[in-house]
C-alpha positions as CSV (number, residue, x, y, z in Angstrom):
1,V,0.0,0.0,0.0
2,V,1.4,3.4,-1.0
3,G,-0.1,6.8,-0.1
4,L,0.3,10.5,0.3
5,D,-0.4,12.2,3.5
6,A,-2.1,15.6,3.8
7,E,1.3,17.3,3.4
8,G,2.2,15.4,0.3
9,R,4.7,13.0,2.0
10,I,5.0,9.4,0.8
11,L,3.6,6.7,3.0
12,V,4.4,3.0,2.5
13,G,3.0,-0.1,4.3
14,T,1.1,0.2,7.6
15,A,1.0,4.0,7.6
16,A,-0.5,4.0,4.1
17,Q,-2.9,1.3,5.1
18,N,-4.1,3.3,8.1
19,Q,-4.6,6.4,6.0
20,W,-6.5,4.5,3.3
21,V,-9.5,4.2,5.6
22,L,-9.9,8.0,5.7
23,A,-8.3,9.0,2.4
24,P,-8.7,6.3,-0.2
25,E,-8.3,8.9,-3.0
26,R,-4.7,9.4,-1.8
27,T,-3.9,5.7,-1.5
28,V,-3.0,2.9,-3.9
29,R,-3.3,-0.8,-3.1
30,S,-2.3,-4.0,-4.9
31,I,-0.3,-2.4,-7.7
32,K,1.1,-5.8,-8.6
33,R,-2.0,-6.6,-10.6
34,K,-1.3,-3.7,-12.9
35,M,2.3,-4.4,-13.6
36,G,3.0,-4.5,-17.3
37,E,-0.3,-2.7,-18.2
38,D,-0.3,0.5,-20.2
39,A,-2.2,2.3,-17.5
40,T,-1.7,4.8,-14.7
41,V,-3.1,5.2,-11.1
42,R,-4.0,8.4,-9.5
43,L,-2.2,9.4,-6.3
44,G,-2.9,12.9,-5.0
45,D,-2.8,15.3,-7.9
46,R,-0.8,13.3,-10.4
47,D,-0.8,10.0,-12.3
48,Y,1.8,7.3,-11.7
49,A,2.8,4.3,-13.8
50,P,2.6,0.9,-12.0
51,Q,6.4,0.7,-12.2
52,E,6.7,4.0,-10.3
53,I,4.5,2.8,-7.5
54,S,6.5,-0.4,-7.3
55,A,9.7,1.6,-7.2
56,I,8.4,3.5,-4.2
57,I,7.8,0.2,-2.4
58,L,11.2,-1.2,-3.4
59,G,13.0,2.0,-2.4
60,R,11.5,1.9,1.0
61,L,12.5,-1.7,1.4
62,K,16.1,-0.7,0.3
63,E,16.1,2.0,3.0
64,R,15.0,-0.4,5.7
65,A,17.6,-3.0,4.7
66,E,20.4,-0.4,4.8
67,K,19.3,0.7,8.2
68,F,19.2,-2.8,9.5
69,L,22.5,-3.9,7.9
70,G,24.4,-0.7,8.6
71,H,25.8,-0.4,5.0
72,P,24.5,0.5,1.5
73,V,22.5,-2.0,-0.5
74,H,22.9,-1.9,-4.3
75,K,21.7,-5.3,-5.6
76,A,18.4,-7.2,-5.3
77,V,16.7,-10.5,-6.1
78,I,13.1,-9.8,-6.9
79,T,10.4,-12.5,-7.1
80,V,7.4,-12.5,-9.5
81,P,4.4,-14.8,-10.0
82,A,5.3,-17.7,-12.2
83,F,2.5,-16.7,-14.5
84,F,3.9,-13.2,-15.2
85,N,4.6,-12.7,-18.9
86,D,7.7,-11.0,-20.3
87,V,6.1,-7.5,-20.3
88,Q,5.2,-7.9,-16.6
89,R,8.7,-9.1,-15.7
90,S,10.3,-6.3,-17.7
91,A,8.1,-3.8,-15.8
92,T,9.3,-5.3,-12.5
93,R,12.9,-5.0,-13.5
94,T,12.3,-1.3,-14.4
95,A,10.8,-0.7,-11.0
96,G,13.9,-2.1,-9.3
97,E,16.1,0.1,-11.4
98,L,14.0,3.2,-10.6
99,A,14.5,2.4,-6.9
100,G,18.3,2.5,-7.4
101,L,18.8,-1.3,-7.4
102,E,20.7,-3.6,-9.7
103,V,18.3,-6.4,-10.3
104,V,20.7,-9.4,-10.4
105,R,17.9,-12.0,-10.7
106,I,14.2,-12.2,-11.2
107,I,12.9,-15.5,-10.0
108,N,9.5,-17.1,-10.0
109,E,7.8,-17.2,-6.6
110,P,7.3,-21.0,-6.6
111,T,11.0,-21.3,-7.3
112,A,11.7,-19.2,-4.3
113,A,9.3,-21.2,-2.1
114,S,11.0,-24.4,-3.1
115,L,14.4,-23.0,-2.1
116,T,13.0,-22.2,1.3
117,Y,11.9,-25.8,1.8
118,N,14.7,-27.5,0.0
119,P,17.8,-25.4,-0.7
120,D,20.3,-28.2,-1.4
121,A,18.4,-31.4,-2.0
122,E,20.6,-34.3,-3.2
123,T,17.7,-36.5,-4.4
124,L,15.2,-35.5,-7.0
125,E,12.0,-34.0,-5.5
126,R,8.9,-32.7,-7.1
127,L,6.9,-29.9,-5.4
128,L,3.5,-28.6,-6.2
129,V,3.5,-24.9,-5.1
130,Y,0.1,-23.5,-4.5
131,D,0.5,-19.7,-4.3
132,L,-2.6,-17.7,-3.4
133,G,-1.7,-14.2,-2.4
134,G,-3.6,-10.9,-2.1
135,G,-3.7,-10.1,-5.8
136,T,-2.5,-13.0,-7.8
137,F,-2.7,-16.8,-7.9
138,D,-0.5,-19.4,-9.5
139,V,0.3,-23.1,-9.1
140,S,3.5,-24.5,-10.3
141,I,5.1,-28.0,-10.5
142,V,8.7,-27.6,-9.5
143,Q,11.5,-30.2,-9.8
144,I,14.6,-29.8,-7.7
145,E,17.8,-31.8,-7.6
146,R,21.3,-31.0,-6.4
147,G,20.5,-27.3,-6.2
148,V,19.0,-27.1,-9.7
149,V,15.4,-25.9,-9.7
150,E,13.2,-26.4,-12.8
151,V,9.6,-25.3,-13.2
152,L,8.0,-28.1,-15.1
153,A,4.6,-26.4,-15.5
154,S,2.7,-23.4,-14.3
155,H,-0.8,-22.1,-14.5
156,G,-2.7,-19.3,-12.7
157,D,-4.6,-16.1,-12.7
158,T,-3.0,-12.7,-12.2
159,H,-6.4,-11.3,-11.1
160,L,-7.4,-13.8,-8.5
161,G,-6.5,-13.6,-4.8
162,G,-7.4,-12.5,-1.3
163,D,-8.5,-9.1,-2.7
164,D,-11.4,-10.8,-4.4
165,F,-12.3,-12.6,-1.3
166,D,-12.4,-9.3,0.5
167,R,-14.7,-7.8,-2.1
168,L,-17.1,-10.7,-1.8
169,L,-17.2,-10.4,2.0
170,L,-17.6,-6.6,1.7
171,D,-20.7,-7.1,-0.5
172,Y,-22.1,-9.7,1.8
173,V,-21.8,-7.4,4.8
174,C,-23.0,-4.3,3.0
175,D,-26.0,-6.2,1.6
176,K,-27.0,-7.4,5.0
177,F,-26.6,-3.9,6.5
178,A,-28.6,-2.3,3.6
179,K,-31.4,-4.8,4.1
180,K,-31.6,-4.0,7.8
181,N,-31.1,-0.2,7.6
182,G,-31.9,0.8,4.0
183,I,-28.4,2.3,3.5
184,D,-25.7,1.0,1.1
185,L,-22.3,1.6,2.8
186,R,-20.6,1.2,-0.6
187,N,-21.9,4.7,-1.6
188,S,-19.7,6.4,0.9
189,P,-15.9,6.0,0.1
190,V,-15.0,6.4,3.8
191,A,-17.6,4.0,5.0
192,K,-16.7,1.5,2.3
193,S,-13.0,1.6,3.1
194,R,-13.8,1.1,6.8
195,V,-15.9,-1.9,6.1
196,L,-13.2,-3.3,3.7
197,R,-10.6,-3.0,6.4
198,A,-12.9,-4.7,8.9
199,V,-13.7,-7.6,6.5
200,E,-10.0,-8.0,5.8
201,E,-9.4,-8.5,9.5
202,A,-12.4,-10.8,9.8
203,K,-11.0,-12.9,6.9
204,R,-7.7,-13.3,8.7
205,N,-9.5,-14.2,12.0
206,I,-11.7,-16.8,10.3
207,S,-8.7,-18.7,9.1
208,A,-8.0,-19.6,12.8
209,E,-11.4,-19.1,14.5
210,A,-14.8,-20.7,13.6
211,A,-16.5,-17.3,13.9
212,T,-15.6,-13.6,14.2
213,T,-17.5,-10.3,14.8
214,I,-17.2,-7.1,12.8
215,E,-17.8,-4.0,14.8
216,E,-17.7,-0.4,13.4
217,E,-19.2,2.3,15.4
218,F,-21.0,5.3,13.8
219,I,-20.6,3.9,10.3
220,A,-23.6,5.8,8.9
221,E,-26.4,8.1,9.9
222,K,-30.2,7.8,9.4
223,D,-32.8,10.3,10.3
224,G,-30.3,12.1,12.5
225,A,-29.3,9.0,14.4
226,A,-25.9,7.2,14.2
227,L,-25.9,3.7,13.0
228,N,-23.3,1.1,14.2
229,L,-22.2,-2.0,12.2
230,T,-22.2,-5.2,14.4
231,M,-22.3,-8.5,12.6
232,E,-21.0,-12.0,13.3
233,I,-19.6,-14.0,10.5
234,Q,-19.1,-17.8,10.8
235,R,-16.5,-19.5,8.7
236,F,-19.0,-21.6,6.7
237,E,-20.7,-18.4,5.5
238,Y,-17.4,-17.0,4.3
239,E,-16.5,-20.3,2.6
240,E,-19.7,-20.4,0.7
241,L,-18.9,-17.0,-0.7
242,I,-15.4,-18.0,-2.0
243,D,-16.1,-21.5,-3.1
244,S,-16.5,-20.7,-6.7
245,L,-13.2,-18.8,-6.8
246,L,-11.4,-21.6,-5.2
247,A,-12.9,-24.0,-7.8
248,K,-11.0,-21.9,-10.4
249,T,-7.7,-22.6,-8.5
250,L,-8.4,-26.3,-8.5
251,H,-8.8,-26.1,-12.3
252,C,-5.3,-24.6,-12.4
253,V,-4.0,-27.4,-10.3
254,D,-5.3,-30.0,-12.7
255,K,-4.0,-28.1,-15.7
256,S,-0.5,-27.8,-14.3
257,L,-0.4,-31.5,-13.5
258,D,-1.6,-32.3,-17.0
259,D,1.0,-29.9,-18.5
260,A,3.8,-31.6,-16.5
261,H,2.5,-35.0,-17.5
262,L,2.3,-36.0,-13.8
263,T,-0.3,-37.4,-11.4
264,A,-0.8,-36.3,-7.9
265,D,0.9,-39.4,-6.4
266,Q,4.1,-38.4,-8.3
267,I,4.3,-35.2,-6.3
268,D,6.5,-35.4,-3.2
269,K,5.4,-32.2,-1.4
270,V,2.5,-29.7,-1.7
271,V,3.7,-26.3,-0.5
272,L,1.2,-23.5,0.4
273,V,2.3,-20.0,-0.2
274,G,0.6,-16.6,0.2
275,G,-1.6,-15.3,3.0
276,A,-4.9,-16.4,1.4
277,S,-3.6,-20.0,1.4
278,R,-4.3,-20.1,5.1
279,T,-8.0,-20.4,4.4
280,P,-9.1,-23.8,5.9
281,L,-11.3,-24.5,2.8
282,V,-8.2,-24.3,0.7
283,H,-6.6,-27.0,2.8
284,R,-9.6,-29.3,2.6
285,L,-10.1,-28.9,-1.1
286,L,-6.4,-29.6,-1.9
287,Q,-6.3,-32.6,0.3
288,Q,-9.4,-34.0,-1.3
289,R,-8.1,-33.3,-4.8
290,L,-4.4,-34.4,-4.3
291,G,-4.5,-36.8,-1.3
292,R,-1.2,-35.4,-0.2
293,E,0.0,-33.8,3.0
294,L,0.2,-30.0,2.8
295,H,3.3,-28.1,3.9
296,T,2.8,-24.8,5.7
297,E,5.7,-25.0,8.2
298,V,7.2,-21.8,6.8
299,D,5.0,-18.8,7.2
300,P,3.1,-18.5,3.9
301,D,3.5,-14.7,4.0
302,L,7.3,-15.0,4.4
303,C,8.0,-18.1,2.4
304,V,8.8,-16.4,-0.9
305,A,10.9,-13.6,0.6
306,L,13.0,-16.2,2.5
307,G,13.5,-18.1,-0.8
308,A,14.7,-14.9,-2.4
309,A,17.2,-14.5,0.4
310,V,18.4,-18.0,-0.1
311,Q,18.8,-17.3,-3.9
312,G,20.7,-14.1,-3.0
313,A,23.0,-16.1,-0.7
314,L,23.6,-18.8,-3.4
315,I,24.5,-16.1,-5.9
316,N,27.1,-14.8,-3.4
317,G,28.5,-18.2,-2.9
318,I,27.2,-18.6,0.7
319,D,26.1,-22.0,1.8
320,V,22.7,-21.9,3.4
321,G,20.8,-24.7,5.2
322,P,17.1,-25.3,5.6
323,V,14.8,-22.8,7.3
324,L,14.1,-24.2,10.8
325,V,10.7,-23.7,12.4
326,D,8.9,-25.2,15.4
327,I,5.9,-27.2,14.4
328,T,3.4,-29.6,15.9
329,P,4.3,-33.1,14.7
330,H,0.8,-34.6,15.1
331,T,-2.8,-33.5,14.5
332,L,-4.7,-32.4,17.6
333,G,-8.5,-32.7,17.8
334,I,-11.5,-34.0,19.7
335,E,-13.8,-37.0,19.6
336,A,-17.2,-36.3,18.2
337,V,-20.1,-37.9,16.3
338,G,-19.5,-38.2,12.6
339,E,-19.0,-40.7,9.8
340,I,-16.3,-43.3,9.6
341,D,-16.2,-45.3,6.4
342,G,-19.8,-44.2,5.6
343,E,-21.2,-45.2,9.0
344,T,-22.2,-42.9,11.9
345,S,-19.8,-43.3,14.8
346,H,-19.4,-41.7,18.3
347,H,-15.6,-41.9,17.8
348,C,-15.0,-39.7,14.8
349,F,-11.7,-37.8,15.3
350,S,-12.3,-34.1,14.4
351,P,-9.0,-32.3,13.8
352,I,-8.6,-28.7,15.1
353,I,-4.8,-28.1,14.8
354,Q,-3.3,-30.0,11.9
355,R,0.1,-31.6,12.0
356,N,3.0,-29.4,10.8
357,T,1.3,-26.3,11.9
358,P,3.9,-23.7,13.0
359,L,4.0,-22.9,16.7
360,P,2.5,-21.1,18.5
361,A,-0.9,-21.9,17.1
362,V,-4.5,-21.0,17.9
363,R,-7.4,-22.7,16.1
364,S,-11.1,-23.2,16.8
365,E,-14.0,-25.1,15.3
366,M,-17.7,-25.0,15.9
367,F,-19.6,-28.1,17.1
368,T,-23.2,-28.7,18.2
369,T,-25.0,-30.7,20.9
370,M,-26.7,-34.0,20.0
371,Y,-29.8,-33.9,22.2
372,D,-32.6,-31.6,23.2
373,N,-32.0,-29.9,26.5
374,Q,-28.5,-31.3,26.7
375,K,-26.9,-29.9,29.9
376,V,-23.4,-31.3,29.6
377,A,-20.9,-31.8,26.7
378,R,-17.8,-33.9,27.2
379,I,-14.7,-32.8,25.3
380,C,-12.2,-35.6,24.8
381,V,-8.8,-34.5,23.4
382,Y,-6.7,-36.7,21.1
383,Q,-3.7,-36.4,18.8
384,G,-2.9,-38.6,15.9
385,E,-3.8,-39.0,12.2
386,R,-6.5,-41.8,12.3
387,E,-10.1,-40.9,11.6
388,D,-11.2,-43.2,14.5
389,A,-10.3,-41.4,17.7
390,R,-9.8,-44.7,19.5
391,Y,-6.7,-45.4,17.4
392,N,-5.1,-42.0,18.3
393,Q,-3.5,-40.9,21.5
394,Y,-5.9,-39.9,24.3
395,I,-4.4,-36.9,26.2
396,G,-7.2,-35.5,28.3
397,E,-10.9,-34.5,28.7
398,F,-13.2,-32.2,30.5
399,C,-16.9,-31.3,30.6
400,I,-18.7,-28.0,29.9
401,E,-21.7,-28.1,32.2
402,G,-24.8,-25.9,32.7
403,L,-25.6,-25.6,29.0
404,S,-28.8,-23.8,28.0
405,Q,-31.8,-26.1,27.8
406,I,-32.6,-25.7,24.2
407,E,-33.1,-27.9,21.2
408,R,-30.3,-30.0,19.8
409,G,-27.8,-28.1,17.7
410,N,-26.7,-25.7,20.5
411,E,-23.4,-24.4,19.1
412,I,-20.2,-24.9,21.2
413,L,-16.9,-23.4,20.1
414,V,-13.9,-25.5,20.9
415,R,-10.6,-23.5,20.8
416,F,-7.1,-25.0,21.0
417,E,-4.1,-22.8,21.9
418,L,-0.7,-24.6,21.6
419,D,2.4,-22.7,22.7
420,L,6.1,-23.2,21.9
421,N,6.6,-25.4,25.0
422,G,3.9,-27.9,24.0
423,M,1.3,-26.6,26.5
424,L,-2.2,-27.0,25.1
425,K,-5.0,-24.9,26.4
426,V,-8.5,-26.2,25.4
427,T,-11.5,-24.0,25.8
428,A,-15.1,-24.9,25.2
429,I,-17.6,-21.9,24.9
430,E,-21.3,-22.1,24.5
431,H,-21.9,-19.7,21.6
432,V,-25.2,-18.3,22.6
433,T,-24.3,-17.4,26.3
434,G,-20.5,-17.2,26.4
435,L,-20.4,-19.9,29.1
436,R,-16.9,-21.4,29.1
437,T,-14.8,-24.2,30.6
438,Q,-11.1,-24.6,30.1
439,L,-8.5,-27.4,30.5
440,T,-4.7,-26.9,30.3
441,L,-2.5,-29.9,29.3
442,E,1.2,-29.6,30.0
443,N,3.7,-30.7,27.5
444,S,1.1,-32.5,25.4
445,V,3.3,-32.6,22.3
446,S,6.4,-34.0,24.0
447,R,4.3,-36.5,25.9
448,F,2.9,-37.8,22.6
449,N,6.4,-37.9,21.0
450,A,7.4,-40.4,23.7
451,K,4.4,-42.6,23.1
452,T,3.9,-42.4,19.4
453,R,2.5,-45.6,17.9
454,P,3.1,-46.7,14.2
455,A,-0.7,-47.0,13.9
456,A,-1.2,-43.3,14.6
457,R,0.7,-42.5,11.4
458,T,-0.6,-45.0,9.0
459,S,-3.4,-43.0,7.4
460,P,-4.5,-39.4,7.3
461,S,-7.8,-38.3,8.7
462,R,-10.4,-37.8,6.0
463,H,-13.2,-36.5,8.1
464,G,-12.7,-33.0,9.6
465,P,-14.9,-30.4,11.2
466,E,-16.7,-29.8,7.9
467,S,-18.6,-33.1,8.5
468,S,-22.0,-33.0,10.2
469,I,-20.6,-33.8,13.6
470,S,-21.7,-33.0,17.1
471,V,-20.0,-32.5,20.4
472,G,-20.8,-34.6,23.5
473,A,-21.2,-38.1,22.2
474,S,-21.8,-39.4,25.7
475,A,-22.4,-36.2,27.6
476,H,-26.0,-37.3,28.3
477,L,-24.8,-40.4,30.2
478,P,-25.2,-40.7,34.0
479,S,-22.0,-40.0,36.0
480,D,-21.1,-43.6,36.8
481,V,-21.5,-44.6,33.1
482,A,-19.5,-41.6,31.9
483,A,-16.7,-42.6,34.4
484,A,-16.8,-46.2,33.0
485,V,-16.5,-44.9,29.5
486,A,-13.5,-42.7,30.5
487,R,-11.8,-45.8,32.0
488,S,-12.6,-47.7,28.8
489,Q,-10.7,-45.0,26.8
490,D,-7.7,-45.5,29.0
491,L,-7.9,-49.3,28.6
492,I,-8.2,-49.0,24.8
493,A,-5.1,-46.6,24.7
494,K,-3.1,-49.2,26.8
495,A,-4.2,-52.0,24.5
496,L,-3.2,-50.1,21.3
497,D,0.2,-49.2,22.8
498,I,1.1,-52.9,23.0
499,V,-0.2,-53.8,19.5
500,P,3.2,-53.3,17.8
501,K,4.8,-55.6,20.3
502,V,2.6,-58.7,19.8
503,G,2.0,-61.3,17.1
504,D,-0.7,-61.4,14.5
505,D,-3.0,-63.7,16.6
506,D,-2.8,-61.5,19.7
507,R,-3.2,-58.4,17.5
508,Q,-6.4,-59.7,16.1
509,E,-7.7,-60.6,19.6
510,I,-6.9,-57.0,20.8
511,D,-8.7,-55.5,17.8
512,R,-11.8,-57.7,18.6
513,M,-11.8,-56.7,22.3
514,V,-11.2,-53.1,21.6
515,K,-14.2,-53.0,19.2
516,E,-16.4,-54.8,21.7
517,L,-15.5,-52.3,24.5
518,A,-15.9,-49.4,22.1
519,D,-19.3,-50.6,21.0
520,A,-20.3,-51.2,24.7
521,S,-19.3,-47.7,25.5
522,A,-21.4,-46.3,22.7
523,T,-24.5,-48.2,24.0
524,G,-24.1,-46.7,27.5
525,S,-24.8,-50.0,29.1
526,L,-22.8,-50.2,32.4
527,P,-22.8,-54.0,32.7
528,Q,-21.7,-54.4,29.0
529,I,-18.9,-51.8,29.5
530,K,-17.7,-53.5,32.7
531,N,-17.7,-57.0,31.2
532,A,-15.9,-55.9,28.0
533,G,-13.5,-53.8,30.0
534,A,-12.6,-56.7,32.4
535,E,-12.0,-59.0,29.4
536,L,-9.6,-56.5,27.7
537,E,-7.9,-55.7,31.0
538,D,-7.1,-59.4,31.6
539,L,-5.7,-59.7,28.1
540,I,-3.5,-56.6,28.6
541,F,-2.2,-58.0,31.9
542,Y,-1.4,-61.4,30.2
543,L,0.4,-59.8,27.2
544,Q,2.4,-57.4,29.3
545,D,3.4,-60.1,31.7
546,A,4.4,-62.3,28.8
C-alpha cells in the first residue's frame, strides 16, 4: 500500500494502510495486478505508472535493509508470479532500477518457495507450489535436484486472490446492512473503506477461528441517528462466498499437473504460499483433490521472501541450510459424532490443529450438541492421524456443564491454543451465552512424542470439522456410566500401545476386544462396559506379563 499524507509526503506499508480508511483517494493498493499494463493510477494530484508505485515500495525496502545492515545496498533478487509474462517481468525490473537497485535476478515465486523448503536437495524431488496471495494466484510444478530448480509447468490467474475474497465479503456485509437499515455503505468512500478494512481483519481471523465479529461504530447516519455495524460471520458463511473462486484454482492445479505429465501421487510435497492459502477450505479442497500432505511449516507470508534471500546467498556463494521452524508433529483434535467409512460413529476424530502447523498456534472449530435440553458436553482431546479417535493418543478430557436447555444443535466453540513449549489450552464456549470451561494440558506434544505408535501415522484423517458432527457423544450419560466410558478409553489406549509388540493372533484378539469395548461404551450399558473392560484388562495383563 502506498499513499500521500495531507502534506504530500510518501507513506508506505502500515502507515499508508491506516490512512486509506480516511483518504482512499490518496492511497494505492495491490499495484502488482497492474504491472505491465499501459495504465496509470491516481495518487494525489498526479498520475503514476505501476512501475513508479512499485519503485516507491522497493525504495522503502532498500532504506530499511540499509538501516538494519548498517551499510548501503545496491543489488536485489526480486520475485514475481510464475504466470507473469515478459512484459510484466520487464516492468518489475524497471521498478527495481527506478529504486536504485541492480536487479541481479528475477525468479519465480514458486522457485523461491521451493528454495525455502529444500535449498540443497541431493535427491530429485517434485513440489506442487500453490501460491494464493492478495492479488494473484498461480500453481507450479517444480522439480529440484542438487540445487537445480526447474519449473515443469505453471498455471494461474494474475487477477485472483485475497482481494477478491475481501470484495465478496464486503458485498455480503454491505448487503445485510442495507437490508436492515436501508443504507448502502458502498456509496460512501470512507464507510466503504472502513468496512473493507474490517472484513480483511475478519477474513484473517476466520482462518483460525470458527466465527468472528465485525464492529464499526457510527458507520452511517439515518434520520439524525448514528448507526453502528455489528455483525457476526461464521466460517461456513465465508467459505460459501469464496467456493466458486477456489474452484478456479483447482482447475489450475489440474491443468498444471496435465502440462507436467504427472499425477498427484508423483508429487513429493505440496507447499502452500501466500496469506490467502491459510483459508481452511483451501486445505480441505487440496487434500481431497491431491490426497497429499500440505506443507505450511514456513509462514506462507514469508516463504517467498525467505526463498529470495536463499537465492541471493547462493549467488554470493554462501552455503545456506534449511529454514528451521517449530511445528506440531501430530494433529490435535477432539472426539465427536460423525461418519467413519460411511457409518455414523461416536468416535470420529475431528482435527482442530493440523500436523506441521507452525507454533505457537491458535485454532477453533464450531460443534453442536446432539440432544434436546443437553446440559453437559464432554470434550475428549486426542492427537494422531486416524479418523477413528480410539486409534489415536488420548491426552485428556473435561466437561462443559450448565448448557442452555434448548433444542439439539446448540453451538459450542472449541478452541485449541498450543504454545512453543507444547502446552495445550483447550477452551469450550457455549456460543449463545458465552459460558466457558477450560483445560490446560502440560507438554502435550512432547508426551505424545514419547508414546507415538506406528498405527497413529498410517493413514491421514479424511473427516474433519466440515462433517455433520456433534460434540458430546456421551455427555448425556449418568456420571457412573461416563466414568466407566472414560476408564474404557484408558484401557483402549493401553491396548493399542502394545499392538506393535505382539504377534498377529494376539493383535487380532486385541482388535476384537477393543471393538467390543468401544461398542459397549457407545450403548451406554454399564454391565456391558464393565464386562468388556474386564476381558480386555485381563488380556493386557497377560500380554504385558508375557
